[in-house]
MINU-871529 format. One record per residue: residue in one letter; x, y, z of N, C-alpha, C in turn. Coordinates in pm, whole numbers, plus 50000, padded with zeros to 5 digits. Each point is the difference from the previous one (the first is absolute). Layout:
AXYZXYZXYZ/...
//
This chain:
M510948002640151501374999550063500505016450046/S500204997750149500085015050044501245003050002/P500635014049998501235003950005500814993550090/A499724998350120500894992750072500524985549962/N498864991749932500664989849956500875001449877/C500025011749921501054996949910501525003150034/T500225007450123501344997950019500394989650062/D499134989050068500224986950045500494994349889/T499915000949864500174993449891501565001149934/I500445011950072501465001249935501024995150141/Q499504996350077501064994450113500334988049971/P501204995650047501004987149989498794988750072/P500304990449942499084986050071500784999850161/D498674998250095500654998850120500704982550038/D499664993549910500324983950063501465001549957/R500695007849909501454995949957500695007150130/P501204989850066500625001650074501145010049949/P500575010850072500945010449984501244995149945/A500344986950034501334993049955499744998949856/A498975000749955499524995149841500365012949934/Y499725010650057500775015149931501575002050034/A500554994150091501405000250027500614992549880/I499424990649949500674988749932499735004949837/A499005003849985499695006949853500645011149967/L500095010150102500345010949946501314996849941/P501194996650095501444997749909499874990549890/W499054989750006500034993649864499505008149870/F498835008250029499965010049891500885010549966/A500675003850095501065010749966501404990249955/A499984988050028501254993949910499914996249833/R498314996850024499745000149844499995009949919/R499475014150049500065009449931501585003349969/L501005000050094501385003450000500084988849879/A499884988149984500704990349903499465003849875/W498815007149977499395002649884500925015349965/W500165006850087500665013249934501464995149961/L500514988750064501574998549962500204994449863/G498604988850008499884991749838499805013649896/N499175007450009499845009849889500945008550008/G501075001450095500935010249992501474993449930/A499904985149991500724991649919499774999549857/D498804999449997499224998149843500115014449946/R500045012750080500245011349934501425001949971/A500804998450076501505000249986500444992849843/L499334987450006500434991649876499575007649861/L498865005150043499045007949883500995011549956/W500555006150109500735011849960501274996849933/A500584990550055501344993549952499904994249832/E498974994849981499794996749872499645012449889/R499135008550060499705011649929501395008049971/A500675004250083501635004649988500644990749885/R499874988650004501004994549935499454997649877/Q498775001749966499395000749822500355012849955/R500065012750109500175009749925501275002349963/R501224994150076501245001349970500254995249851/Q499414987850006499784992049850499665006849888/L498855006050064499385008949867500905011449952/A500605005650110501245009549939501104996949909/E500094987050032501144992949938499594996749849/L498765002049944499514995049896500385009649882/D500474994649893500175011749889499035000849902/D500025012349902499075005049932499364988149920/Y500544991149949498974989849914499434990850085/M500744997550136498654992150095499225006450049/L499995014250006498955010050047498725000649885/R500545004349890499254998349895499024985349975/D500704988050043499474988449980498784999350105/I500035005250105499324998650129498875012349985/G500085008149906499425014949974500085008350116/L501165004650050500475010150082500995006849939/T499855013450053501065011149965500795003650104/R501565004249983500975007650085498915005650133/A499095008449937499405009350087499024992150077/D499764988249955498824991450098501084995250110/V501034992049943500904996250118500355010250097/A500475009949962500375013550103499424999950097/N498535001349948498875005450101499894985350106/E500474989649921499504988650078501204999750135/I501364999349950500844998550089500255012850106/R499275011249949499955009950093499634996750143/K498874992150000498984999850119501134988550090/A499185004150127500744992050127499984985050003/F500384994550051499804985349995498474995750046/W499425005350073498594999850083498805004249892/Q500315006349915499155005749901499474991349878/Q498724999849986499704989049865500185008949895/
//
């Protein structure tokens, strides 16, 4: 195969009408936007749940903490984290 033929392999096919690209591009952009919005909603729910769990952890008394194997220092380290941190 000659070098001239290699550059031909990366060209889009000529049999596809330009209108197909005009239709496909917004469709792909909309799909990408929907994916980002869906992930954003999932992430927001995860962050809200994480913040709720940390608030509840802070409310546990020493007996309950001992029962689950945590110390006040462990709890302090956990509730000090921002809601987006694991």
